[in-house]
PLY file of the C-alpha trace (Angstrom):
ply
format ascii 1.0
element vertex 257
property float x
property float y
property float z
element edge 256
property int vertex1
property int vertex2
end_header
177.79 174.71 145.21
175.46 174.53 148.23
177.67 172.23 149.74
181.03 173.76 148.62
179.71 177.01 150.90
178.43 174.99 153.69
181.55 173.18 154.16
183.87 176.39 154.36
181.03 177.73 156.58
181.65 174.69 158.83
185.36 175.11 158.90
185.35 178.80 159.40
182.96 178.14 162.69
184.33 174.88 163.86
187.47 174.64 162.14
189.00 177.60 163.53
188.18 176.64 167.29
185.55 179.18 167.29
183.02 176.53 168.91
182.94 174.36 171.77
181.36 171.11 171.66
182.25 170.19 175.46
179.83 171.44 178.44
183.09 171.34 181.11
180.55 171.90 184.12
178.29 169.36 186.08
174.42 168.99 185.77
173.74 170.28 189.12
174.14 174.01 189.70
176.32 175.66 191.92
173.56 176.71 194.60
172.51 180.17 195.41
175.37 182.83 195.97
178.01 180.35 195.01
180.58 181.47 192.53
182.70 179.32 190.31
186.13 179.93 188.00
187.20 177.36 185.26
190.34 176.91 183.07
189.77 174.44 180.05
192.42 173.93 177.85
192.12 171.08 175.38
192.32 169.97 171.54
189.66 169.34 168.89
189.66 168.08 165.96
187.36 168.88 162.33
186.66 166.61 159.47
184.79 167.23 156.22
184.45 164.21 153.56
183.22 164.92 149.81
183.46 162.94 146.94
185.32 166.19 145.16
187.97 166.86 147.49
188.25 163.82 149.89
188.99 164.30 153.15
189.72 167.66 154.72
190.76 167.15 158.47
192.25 169.78 160.40
193.47 169.80 164.40
193.53 172.90 166.73
194.13 173.71 170.31
191.04 174.97 172.10
191.67 176.74 175.58
188.55 178.95 177.36
188.29 180.62 180.85
184.68 180.67 182.36
183.03 182.41 185.10
179.66 180.89 186.67
177.57 182.41 189.50
174.71 180.80 191.33
171.67 183.13 190.98
169.37 180.63 193.02
169.43 177.01 193.94
168.29 175.98 190.56
169.86 178.36 188.27
173.29 179.22 186.99
174.56 182.28 185.10
177.67 182.12 183.02
180.29 183.62 180.52
183.14 181.56 178.66
185.59 183.41 176.91
188.46 182.40 174.73
189.11 180.14 171.73
185.31 180.19 172.05
184.81 183.58 171.33
182.34 185.26 174.02
179.56 182.75 175.35
176.78 183.32 177.35
175.66 180.69 179.41
172.55 179.68 181.78
171.70 176.03 183.33
168.24 175.38 184.86
168.04 172.63 186.98
165.06 170.61 186.53
165.49 167.72 189.70
165.18 168.67 193.13
168.47 170.53 194.40
168.95 167.86 197.42
168.91 164.92 195.44
171.98 163.02 196.72
171.72 160.72 193.27
171.30 162.68 189.98
170.90 166.13 188.52
169.29 167.09 185.06
169.35 170.54 183.79
168.97 172.64 180.65
172.17 174.51 179.89
171.35 176.80 176.79
173.98 179.31 175.46
174.83 181.62 172.93
177.99 182.82 171.40
178.87 185.19 168.25
181.12 187.65 166.70
181.01 190.28 163.89
184.07 190.90 161.71
184.45 193.76 159.44
187.22 195.36 157.20
187.44 199.08 156.65
189.76 198.42 153.46
187.95 196.05 151.30
184.34 196.42 153.17
184.21 192.79 153.72
182.16 191.38 156.62
181.20 188.11 158.04
179.07 187.21 161.17
178.44 184.28 163.30
176.02 183.06 165.65
175.64 179.67 167.76
172.87 178.69 169.70
173.42 175.40 171.85
170.92 173.50 173.82
172.46 170.78 175.58
170.46 168.30 178.41
172.54 167.52 181.28
172.26 164.28 182.90
174.56 164.09 186.23
174.88 160.89 188.33
176.22 162.00 191.84
178.89 159.71 193.86
178.80 159.78 197.73
182.20 161.83 197.49
180.62 164.85 195.48
181.90 163.69 192.05
179.58 163.62 189.18
179.27 161.70 185.82
177.85 164.01 183.36
176.17 163.16 180.01
175.54 165.80 177.87
173.21 165.28 174.59
172.78 168.66 172.55
171.44 170.37 169.68
173.01 173.31 168.10
172.08 175.97 165.27
174.95 178.23 163.59
174.33 180.92 161.45
177.12 182.31 159.24
176.53 185.31 157.08
178.50 188.45 154.91
179.93 189.15 151.86
183.27 187.43 152.90
181.84 184.26 152.30
181.37 182.97 148.51
178.80 184.86 146.83
177.80 186.58 149.91
176.23 183.41 151.36
174.32 183.06 154.54
174.32 179.59 156.29
172.25 178.03 158.40
173.47 174.67 160.08
171.97 172.33 162.70
173.99 169.77 164.54
173.69 167.21 167.08
176.24 165.85 169.56
176.98 164.54 172.81
179.24 164.89 175.43
180.61 162.60 178.53
182.72 164.01 181.59
183.67 163.28 185.01
183.68 166.18 187.28
186.10 164.65 190.27
185.88 166.35 193.33
189.51 166.65 194.85
188.91 169.21 197.37
185.73 170.89 198.57
186.85 174.42 196.30
188.33 172.22 193.51
187.30 170.03 190.65
189.26 168.52 187.78
186.75 167.59 184.75
188.47 165.51 181.81
185.58 165.43 179.05
184.87 164.42 175.32
182.51 165.89 172.95
181.40 165.25 169.29
179.30 167.35 167.08
177.87 166.47 163.64
176.03 168.76 161.20
173.22 167.01 159.82
170.85 169.78 158.00
172.35 173.29 156.44
170.51 175.93 154.15
172.61 178.04 152.08
171.13 181.50 150.86
173.36 183.50 148.09
172.56 187.11 146.62
172.61 185.21 143.01
170.67 182.06 143.71
167.58 180.51 145.77
168.18 178.85 149.01
169.42 175.59 148.96
168.99 172.92 151.46
172.13 170.39 152.39
172.43 167.33 154.13
174.53 164.33 155.09
177.94 166.38 155.32
179.90 163.28 156.09
182.00 165.14 158.23
182.00 165.93 162.03
183.74 167.66 165.27
185.33 165.82 168.28
187.35 167.89 171.12
188.72 166.72 174.33
188.84 169.28 177.17
190.49 169.23 180.54
188.54 171.46 183.21
190.24 172.97 186.39
187.12 174.05 188.30
187.57 176.63 191.12
184.72 177.03 193.54
182.90 175.37 196.34
179.77 174.73 194.90
176.92 173.02 196.59
177.38 170.77 199.75
177.80 167.05 199.63
174.39 165.66 200.56
175.20 162.07 201.98
171.81 161.00 202.65
171.33 157.84 200.81
167.87 158.39 199.80
165.26 161.44 199.54
161.68 160.61 198.83
159.04 163.07 197.80
157.34 163.37 201.48
161.12 164.32 202.78
161.66 166.81 199.94
158.37 168.52 200.57
159.10 169.08 204.11
162.66 169.96 203.84
163.84 166.76 206.15
165.73 163.67 205.03
164.78 159.92 205.87
166.27 160.58 209.48
164.29 163.36 210.18
167.29 165.95 209.94
166.78 169.32 208.01
168.55 169.01 204.57
168.26 172.95 203.40
0 1
1 2
2 3
3 4
4 5
5 6
6 7
7 8
8 9
9 10
10 11
11 12
12 13
13 14
14 15
15 16
16 17
17 18
18 19
19 20
20 21
21 22
22 23
23 24
24 25
25 26
26 27
27 28
28 29
29 30
30 31
31 32
32 33
33 34
34 35
35 36
36 37
37 38
38 39
39 40
40 41
41 42
42 43
43 44
44 45
45 46
46 47
47 48
48 49
49 50
50 51
51 52
52 53
53 54
54 55
55 56
56 57
57 58
58 59
59 60
60 61
61 62
62 63
63 64
64 65
65 66
66 67
67 68
68 69
69 70
70 71
71 72
72 73
73 74
74 75
75 76
76 77
77 78
78 79
79 80
80 81
81 82
82 83
83 84
84 85
85 86
86 87
87 88
88 89
89 90
90 91
91 92
92 93
93 94
94 95
95 96
96 97
97 98
98 99
99 100
100 101
101 102
102 103
103 104
104 105
105 106
106 107
107 108
108 109
109 110
110 111
111 112
112 113
113 114
114 115
115 116
116 117
117 118
118 119
119 120
120 121
121 122
122 123
123 124
124 125
125 126
126 127
127 128
128 129
129 130
130 131
131 132
132 133
133 134
134 135
135 136
136 137
137 138
138 139
139 140
140 141
141 142
142 143
143 144
144 145
145 146
146 147
147 148
148 149
149 150
150 151
151 152
152 153
153 154
154 155
155 156
156 157
157 158
158 159
159 160
160 161
161 162
162 163
163 164
164 165
165 166
166 167
167 168
168 169
169 170
170 171
171 172
172 173
173 174
174 175
175 176
176 177
177 178
178 179
179 180
180 181
181 182
182 183
183 184
184 185
185 186
186 187
187 188
188 189
189 190
190 191
191 192
192 193
193 194
194 195
195 196
196 197
197 198
198 199
199 200
200 201
201 202
202 203
203 204
204 205
205 206
206 207
207 208
208 209
209 210
210 211
211 212
212 213
213 214
214 215
215 216
216 217
217 218
218 219
219 220
220 221
221 222
222 223
223 224
224 225
225 226
226 227
227 228
228 229
229 230
230 231
231 232
232 233
233 234
234 235
235 236
236 237
237 238
238 239
239 240
240 241
241 242
242 243
243 244
244 245
245 246
246 247
247 248
248 249
249 250
250 251
251 252
252 253
253 254
254 255
255 256
């Protein structure tokens, strides 16, 4: 029973297009005071494989809009809305902002919704918390290859689910994208993301909690991001050592701040 309810919850959460498993952003932050606006059209697919029902798969369009602001050189805050409902985003750069070769950051986000009906007193709530680690490899032209392993926790609950279930799902996944810097104020970013549920807990009003694992399914998504905003200036220095970073200069003695 737990697998059936968990499977239903998975399709409600992912199959209806609620969750974005793509980041569509660079690992590097924007820089203090910088603003970025994004348009993210794409398509997703969800598949659930079970011995009882065989393979169930659906495909769906997924379109989001995003807006991000550089609070400081190392912190971005933003929001994404559309097929992903409303998602609050953040990004914390772990490497030095002046590093011309790489950027590593944590980009936690949270999204959710509550739906209720006054006619039959049914309701359902959904919360999704994601913790991606973004690893970016910069090019001399200002483009960036971005790898994004991630862990995601999803919770669905409400009497609209079978037996008033509450379902908690832990998923792992990853994404790979390339932010091509076309002009100073525009980047084009294709990205592919995958997510696989690995552990679930089902609680109902009539039975004790039940654990489920090995769902035998997964989710894949492709997005093409149109990112508008100047972002951080290109650092053309070939290398910056630790002493140069501490003193705010590059290997030629010029100021890099």
